[in-house]
N, C-alpha and C positions, 0 to 999 in steps of 0.2 A: 215183496212189499217194499216200497221205497221209504227212504228216510223221512220224507215229507209226511207220509201217513202215520208213521210211528210217532213223530213229533206232534202231529195233530191229535192223536189219541192221548198222548201224555198230557198235553195242554188241556184237553177237554176233561180228562180224569182229575187233574188238579183243580180245575174250575168247579167241577161237581162236588168234590170233597170240601173245598173252601166254602161253597155256597151252602152245602148241607150243614157244615159246622157253624156258620155264622148267620143263617137266615133268621133265627129267632131274634137276634140283635137288630137286624135290619127292619123287623116289623115292630120293634119297640119292647121286646122282651129281653131276657138275660141270655148271654151266651152260655154255652155248656161248659161247666167246670164241675167235676164230681166233688161232693163234700167228703173230706177225709173221714174215715170210720171213727178215729179218736174224737173228732169234733161232733159227730153224730151221737156218740155215747155220752159225751159231756152235755150236749143239748138235751138229751132224753133225761139225764140225771137232774139238770137244772130245772126242767119243767116238771119233774117228779111224775113222769109218765108211768101208769100202772095198768093193771088188768081191767079197770073200769073205764078206760079211755077209748074214745073214737078219734083216731089220729089220721090227719090228712097231710100229704106231702104235695104241695102245689108246684109242679114242674119237677117230677120225680126222676127225670133222666134215665139212667140205667138201673135204678132201683136200690142204690146203696142205703139210702135213708129208710126206705120201707122195710128192707130186710132186717135192719137193726130194730126198728119199731115193732116188728112182728113178735119179737122176744118179750116185749113189755106190754103192749096195748091189747085191748079186747078185739078191736077191729081196726084195720089199716087200709086206707085208700090212697093210691097214688094217681095223680092226674098228670098226663103228659100230652103235649100237642104234636110232637115230632113222631111220625110213625115208626121210624127205625128205633129210636130210644124207647118208645112205648113197647115195641115187640120184645126188645131185650129185657126190659123191666118185667114184663109179663112172664117171660120164660124163667126169670130168676126168682120171681115171687113164690113163696111157699104157700102162704094163705092170705095174701093181700089181694084186694081188688085193684086192678090197674086199668084206668079208663083213658081212652084216646079222645081227649076233649080239650077245649079251651077252659082253663080254670075260672075265667070270668063268667062262664055260663053255667057253672055247677052250683047247685044249692048246697051250702055248707052248714045249714042250720043244725045238723045233728052232731057236728064236730065239737069236741071240747079241747083238742090240741091241734094246732096247725103249724107245719114247718114250711118256711120259705127261705129260698136263697135266690133273691131277685135284686135287680138294681133299685135304687131309691125311687125312681119315677114309677116303677111297677108297684113297689111296696106302698106308695102313697095311694095309688088307685085301689089296691087290694084293701087297704085299711078302710076306705070308704065303704067297700063291700062288706067288710067284717062288721063295721058298726051297724049296718042294716040287718045283717043275717044272724050274727052270733049271739049266744046267750051271755049274760054277765058271768065272768069267771073263766071264760074260754081263754086258754093260753096260746099265745102266738110266739113261736120261736123263729127268730130271724138270724140266719148265719151271715156274718160278715157285713152286711148292709143294714144300717139302722132305718127305722121308719121316721122320717123327719117330722119334727113338731109333735111327737107323741112321747110321753114320759116312759122311760124304761123302768120296769118293776124289779128286774134282776139282771145282772150281767156277769159273765165269766169269760174272760179272754175276748174273743170276737163273736160271742153268742149273746143275743139280746132277747130277753123274755118280756113280753107285754101281756097284760091282762085286760080283757074287755070289761069295761066298767058298766 
């Protein structure tokens, strides 16, 4: 095999990895960055998640948030659009449902806690969906990114809790 073919394979592999990592950002979503476990635990505590809760993680990645939420909530649902991340999350989930779907197409009306780690523009679109679908009192946990023009009900470090009114 010539050096040309080896270099071509390396360049193609780098392109594929780069594209896979950043394609959600290119289509208007958030890039993939796992939520640190200590932040997940803090978020679950801030939102007072317990055994009566139906918990959704919108953009669950490799399933770090849903694995922690399984310890607290009655039912946990992770939504992921990327097939590779979905598969990893599904394999890691103990008792969560993990759906390979676009979270904008999912009916969230049974949720009473939702976790998001999305960019501001996505959060704003999601909030419009939340106002239409969610019951008053539903808790929205946003890690790192605020939901613009929406009053925060509680905050701890870079975790923001919103209540649907």
